[in-house]
N, C-alpha and C positions, 0 to 999 in steps of 0.2 A: 736504385741509387744506391752506389758503392761507397760508404764512408770508411775510408781506411785509417781509422784511428785507433791507437792502443792507448786505452785510458790506464793501463798499469805502467806506461813508461815513465821514467824520472821525470818530474817536472819541479818546478821552482814554485812556491807560493809563499805568502807572508810578508810580514815587514821587518826592516833591518833600521833603528835610528841609533845614533852615536852623538856624543857630546865629548871633546877632548879639551883640556887646559893646555895653554902654553905659558911662555914668560910674558905675554903681553895681554892675554884674554882667553877666549874659548872659540873652538870650531865645532858647529853643528852639522849633523848631516843625516839623510834619511834618503830611503827609496822613494820611487813616486808612483807605486803601483798598487791599487785597492783591489783586493780580491775577495769573493765570496765563495769558499771552496775552491773548486777548481775553475770557476768562473772569474775573469779579470772585470770586475765592475767600473774601474777607471785606471786608465793607463797614466794619468797626468795629475794626480792629487798631491796637494801640498801638506806633508806631515809635519811641518816645521811653522808654528803660530807664533805669531809676535804678542806679547802680553802688555809689555810697556816699550818705552824707546830703547831701554837696555837690557830686557829680558825676554828669551824665547823659550817655548816648549816644544819638544820633540814628542809626537803621539804615536802610540801603537795599539792594537787590540782593537775594540769595538770603536769605529770612527764615532757614532753617535756619543758614547760616553765621553770619549777624549774630547769632543768639541764642545759638549756641554760644559764639563769640567773648565777648559779653556775659556769659554765666554762667561762664565761666573767668576772666574780668578780675573780675568782682565776687567770686569766691572768693579769688583772689590778692590784692586791695585789703582784704578782710576780716583775712587773715593779715598783711598789712603793718601793719593798725591795731594788731593785738593784740600784735605784736613790738615797733613803735616807740611805742605809747603814745598814738599821735594821727593824726588822719585824713590820709590821702594827699593829695597836691596834684593839681591838674588836670593839671599835667604829668606826675606818675607814673603816672597812669591812662591818660592818652594814650599814653605811650611802653608800657606793657604792650600796648595794643592795637595799636601798630605792630609790637611785636615779633611777636606773634601772627600779625598779618597778613602781614607781610613773611616771616617762615619758614615759612608755609603758602601763599604767593601762587599756587603752582601749583594749588591745591585749594579756595581760596575766591574766591566771586565776590560781595564784599561791599565797600561804601564806607560810611564811617563819620564823624560829627562827635562830637567829644568837648567838652562845655562844661560850666562850673561856677565855684565860686568858692572860694578859699583864702585864709587869712589871710596869705600870702607875696607873691603875686601878683595877688590881686583876681580879677575875671571874666576867664576866658581861653576861647577857643574854639581847638580843633585840628581839622584835616581830616585824615582818613586815607583817602584814595581806594584804588582797586583797586591792589594791588600791595605796599602798605603802606608809602608814603612819608608823613612826619609833617610838617604845615604848619600853623604858627602863624598865624592870620590874624583881623583885627579882625571879619570875617564870613566864614562858610563855607556855601556851598550845595552840595546834591549831589543824586543820584539822576537819573533820565531827565528829570524835569521841570525841572532846574536851569537848561537853556538860557533858558527864559521869564523867568527872574528876573535873570540877570546884568546885562542892560542896565538894568533898573530900579534895582538896587542901584548900579551904577556912578554913577548920577545921584542918588540918593536917600539913600546912606549918608554921614554925615559923621561927624568925631571929636566926642566928648563928647557924643553923644545921650542924651537922657532914657529914662527907661524907656518913656514912653508914646510916644516917637518911635521907639523900637526895635521 
């Protein structure tokens, strides 16, 4: 059996996640492929997870780590909503993820982008890279594919974009 494969040929791997603010909210995006080295484990995985009705998280890095952080934060936000009688803000959700990521930084391998809309601050994007730092940004890019997008966004992003531009 002759396998005509060149394992040294260029190939694309990894994750690209992105969050962009515009004049009425936020747009989140992610690729859908989950890989383990050169092996594609899942061609159609969902890397954007709903935390509340108005807040979502884009996940990169270890799928298991990002899923458990998302699950804990979803639970905490549900409790928060019951106790206060109103939905949590995007900033509260981002701070919960930051707290879990920072307090477990030696055990987690995940970078996250939290995005959503609330009645107090409108559309917000927060980047939470490895280590648990919280960075509020007009746009955030993460994952191993992010380096390809930074140059484009430095040129293309502008204040007050429409939803279509975003």
